[in-house]
Structure formats: C-alpha cells, structure tokens
C-alpha positions as CSV (number, residue, x, y, z in Angstrom):
1,X,-62.2,65.0,42.6
2,X,-64.3,65.3,45.7
3,X,-66.0,68.4,44.2
4,X,-67.0,66.4,41.1
5,X,-68.9,64.0,43.3
6,X,-70.9,66.6,45.1
7,X,-73.9,66.0,42.9
8,X,-74.4,62.5,44.3
9,X,-73.3,60.5,41.2
10,X,-70.7,57.7,41.3
11,X,-67.8,58.2,38.9
12,X,-65.0,56.1,37.7
13,X,-61.3,56.8,38.5
14,X,-60.7,57.9,34.9
15,X,-63.6,60.4,35.1
16,X,-62.4,61.8,38.4
17,X,-58.8,62.1,37.0
18,X,-60.2,64.1,34.0
19,X,-62.2,66.3,36.4
20,X,-59.1,67.0,38.5
21,X,-56.8,67.3,35.5
22,X,-54.3,64.8,36.9
23,X,-53.0,61.5,35.6
24,X,-54.9,58.3,36.3
25,X,-52.0,57.1,38.4
26,X,-52.1,60.2,40.7
27,X,-55.9,59.9,40.9
28,X,-55.7,56.3,41.9
29,X,-53.3,57.1,44.8
30,X,-55.6,59.9,46.1
31,X,-58.7,57.8,45.7
32,X,-57.2,55.0,47.8
33,X,-56.4,57.5,50.6
34,X,-59.8,59.1,50.4
35,X,-61.5,55.7,50.6
36,X,-59.4,54.5,53.5
37,X,-60.2,57.7,55.3
38,X,-63.9,57.0,55.0
39,X,-64.7,60.0,52.7
40,X,-65.4,57.9,49.6
41,X,-67.2,54.6,49.1
42,X,-66.6,52.2,46.2
43,X,-69.5,50.8,44.1
44,X,-68.7,47.8,42.0
45,X,-70.5,46.8,38.8
46,X,-68.9,43.8,37.3
47,X,-65.3,44.6,36.5
48,X,-65.9,48.3,36.9
49,X,-65.4,50.4,40.1
50,X,-67.2,53.7,40.8
51,X,-66.5,56.1,43.6
52,X,-69.1,58.2,45.4
53,X,-69.1,60.3,48.6
54,X,-69.5,58.0,51.6
55,X,-72.4,59.9,53.2
56,X,-74.3,63.2,53.5
57,X,-72.1,64.0,56.5
58,X,-69.1,64.2,54.1
59,X,-71.1,66.6,51.9
60,X,-71.8,68.8,54.9
61,X,-68.1,68.8,55.8
62,X,-67.1,69.8,52.2
63,X,-69.7,72.5,52.2
64,X,-68.2,73.9,55.4
65,X,-64.7,73.9,54.0
66,X,-65.8,75.7,50.8
67,X,-67.8,78.3,52.8
68,X,-64.6,79.1,54.9
69,X,-62.5,79.3,51.7
70,X,-64.9,81.6,50.0
71,X,-64.7,84.1,52.9
72,X,-61.1,84.7,52.1
73,X,-61.7,85.1,48.3
74,X,-60.7,88.6,47.1
75,X,-63.8,90.5,46.4
76,X,-62.3,92.0,43.3
77,X,-61.6,88.7,41.7
78,X,-64.4,87.9,39.2
79,X,-66.1,84.5,39.2
80,X,-65.6,82.3,36.1
81,X,-68.6,81.2,34.0
82,X,-68.6,77.8,35.7
83,X,-68.6,79.4,39.1
84,X,-71.5,81.6,38.2
85,X,-73.4,78.6,37.0
86,X,-72.7,76.7,40.2
87,X,-73.8,79.7,42.3
88,X,-77.0,80.0,40.3
89,X,-78.2,76.4,40.6
90,X,-76.4,73.2,41.3
91,X,-77.0,69.7,42.8
92,X,-75.6,69.2,46.3
93,X,-75.5,65.4,46.8
94,X,-79.2,64.8,46.2
95,X,-80.9,68.2,46.6
96,X,-81.0,71.6,44.8
97,X,-78.6,74.3,46.0
98,X,-77.5,77.8,44.9
99,X,-79.5,81.0,44.4
100,X,-82.5,79.2,42.9
101,X,-82.8,76.9,46.0
102,X,-82.5,79.8,48.4
103,X,-85.1,81.7,46.5
104,X,-87.4,78.7,46.6
105,X,-86.9,78.3,50.3
106,X,-87.7,82.0,50.9
107,X,-90.9,81.5,48.8
108,X,-91.9,78.4,50.8
109,X,-91.4,80.4,54.1
110,X,-93.2,83.5,52.8
111,X,-96.2,81.5,51.6
112,X,-96.2,79.6,54.9
113,X,-95.6,76.2,53.4
114,X,-92.6,75.8,55.7
115,X,-91.8,77.3,59.1
116,X,-88.3,77.4,60.6
117,X,-87.9,75.3,63.7
118,X,-84.2,76.3,64.4
119,X,-81.1,77.0,62.4
120,X,-81.0,73.4,61.1
121,X,-84.6,72.2,60.9
122,X,-87.9,73.2,59.4
123,X,-91.5,71.9,59.6
124,X,-94.0,71.5,56.8
125,X,-97.3,73.3,57.5
126,X,-100.8,72.1,56.7
127,X,-100.7,74.4,53.7
128,X,-97.4,73.0,52.7
129,X,-98.6,69.4,53.0
130,X,-101.4,70.2,50.6
131,X,-99.2,72.1,48.1
132,X,-96.4,69.6,48.1
133,X,-98.8,66.7,47.8
134,X,-100.5,68.3,44.8
135,X,-97.0,68.9,43.3
136,X,-96.5,65.1,43.4
137,X,-94.5,64.6,46.6
138,X,-95.4,61.5,48.7
139,X,-94.9,63.0,52.1
140,X,-95.9,59.9,54.2
141,X,-93.2,57.8,52.4
142,X,-90.6,60.5,53.1
143,X,-91.4,60.7,56.8
144,X,-90.8,57.0,57.2
145,X,-87.4,57.2,55.6
146,X,-84.4,56.9,57.9
147,X,-83.1,60.4,57.4
148,X,-83.9,64.0,58.3
149,X,-87.3,64.9,56.8
150,X,-86.9,68.6,56.3
151,X,-83.6,70.1,57.4
152,X,-81.8,73.4,56.5
153,X,-78.5,73.5,54.7
154,X,-76.4,76.6,54.7
155,X,-75.7,77.5,51.1
156,X,-72.0,78.1,50.7
157,X,-72.4,80.6,47.8
158,X,-75.5,82.5,49.0
159,X,-74.6,82.1,52.7
160,X,-78.3,81.6,53.5
161,X,-80.2,78.4,54.1
162,X,-81.9,76.2,51.6
163,X,-84.0,73.1,52.2
164,X,-82.3,69.7,52.2
165,X,-83.2,66.4,53.8
166,X,-85.7,64.0,52.4
167,X,-88.1,66.7,51.2
168,X,-85.3,68.6,49.5
169,X,-84.2,65.5,47.6
170,X,-87.8,64.6,46.6
171,X,-88.5,68.2,45.4
172,X,-85.3,68.2,43.3
173,X,-86.2,64.8,41.7
174,X,-89.6,66.2,40.9
175,X,-88.1,69.2,39.2
176,X,-86.1,66.9,37.0
177,X,-89.1,64.6,36.3
178,X,-91.1,67.6,35.2
179,X,-88.4,68.7,32.8
180,X,-87.8,71.9,34.7
181,X,-84.1,71.3,35.1
182,X,-81.3,69.6,33.2
183,X,-77.8,68.7,34.3
184,X,-74.9,70.5,32.7
185,X,-72.2,68.2,31.3
186,X,-69.1,67.6,33.5
187,X,-70.5,69.8,36.2
188,X,-73.0,69.6,39.1
189,X,-74.5,72.9,38.0
190,X,-78.0,72.6,36.5
191,X,-79.8,74.4,33.7
192,X,-83.3,75.7,34.2
193,X,-85.3,74.9,31.0
194,X,-87.9,77.2,29.4
195,X,-90.5,74.9,30.8
196,X,-88.9,75.2,34.2
197,X,-88.8,79.0,34.1
198,X,-92.6,79.0,33.5
199,X,-93.1,76.3,36.1
200,X,-91.1,77.9,38.9
201,X,-92.9,81.3,38.3
202,X,-96.4,79.8,38.0
203,X,-96.1,77.4,40.9
204,X,-93.9,79.1,43.4
205,X,-93.6,82.7,42.2
206,X,-89.9,82.4,41.4
207,X,-88.5,84.3,38.4
208,X,-85.7,82.0,37.2
209,X,-85.2,83.7,33.8
210,X,-81.9,85.3,34.8
211,X,-80.5,81.9,35.8
212,X,-80.8,80.6,32.2
213,X,-79.0,83.7,31.0
214,X,-76.0,83.0,33.2
215,X,-75.2,79.8,31.1
216,X,-74.9,81.8,27.9
217,X,-71.8,83.8,29.0
C-alpha cells in the first residue's frame, strides 16, 4: 500500500486494498497503524477519506528500505514487466525517478546547467537558470518555497543520483504539461510519449526511445 502512494497521489482505502491484493478489512487495520505511526496522512473530502504519504521524509525512508532490499535480490532473477517500467521512469512522490531521471541529471551536469555541491545538494548555474527559465520553470518562485530548492536523491533502481526538491518537482510537472509523459494505470511508472521522445532528445540530448519499448513487453 505504501508503494502505491509513492507517486504522491492520495488514494482511498479500497484502492489501496486492491493494490495490495488484500481485503478491505485487512487494509483498514494496516492503514490505521500506518497513520498512527505518522507514515500516512488522511485527507477528507466530504464523506470520503483518502490516504497519502505524510511527508517527503517518509518517501526517503521507503527509498532507503527498497535500496537495501534490492541489494539482496538474486542477480539471476529476471525483473517483471512492471518492475522494468518502474526502473525506466516513475514518479517518486512529486518528481521523476528511474533511468530517465538519472540520464537527465547526467545531461544537466554535462551541459553545466547544474553543478554538484555535495552528495545531497546541487546548484543551478547561470546557464541552467537561462535554460530552465526558457523551458517554463519559474525559478524565483521555487526558491521562495519552504523546501529544498535543488537536492539530489539516490535512485534505488539505478543507484545513482537524480534531481529532486522543488526544481525536480517543477521539471516533472512541466514534462506532463507538455505532454511528454503520461501516467500508467495503477502504477507510479510513467510512459514517455512520442512527443516526449522528440522533446527529451531535442531539448536535453536524451534518447528516450528505448523507454517506450519497455512498456510493450
């Protein structure tokens, strides 16, 4: 159930029970415990109740757990189609993760749009400010937000960093607004559209054509 909430959406108890393949009664018991522990928050809309992850800190904790678990996964065990899709491109709370996000981060660094400050932070360069502004990102507004502006997140499938924080969330929203990506049903994996494959290549030099192929298998 917690994994189903990693894309930042709020879901009902019934939706989470379906995702976990358990009964609504069992889901209700676990959701109560997770909420009391501070891992989940409840959003009320009239008579309806929705559950979401309580904070980005919870996301970081889950990512760490998954990263440790994957280290023990037998190398000979093939990944399922869903796992390959998640590894290729997915939403992590509010920003893009997976191989596509890592490739984009590498591109931003190679083109000197971003410079690494340390293992957890990065800075936008003058060139980056110009490019991201032209791309439609309102950087002054993001800097005034009460959150990390540009931080690094260790990708648990690629085991390399991708950009998160306010800039990561804004860039991800922009990809969706431009029609470059679409959400997959009942998953936090995303599909790169034909327009997106062209856009990522022309704008950032990223060949995302293979990512679309993964969803066909």
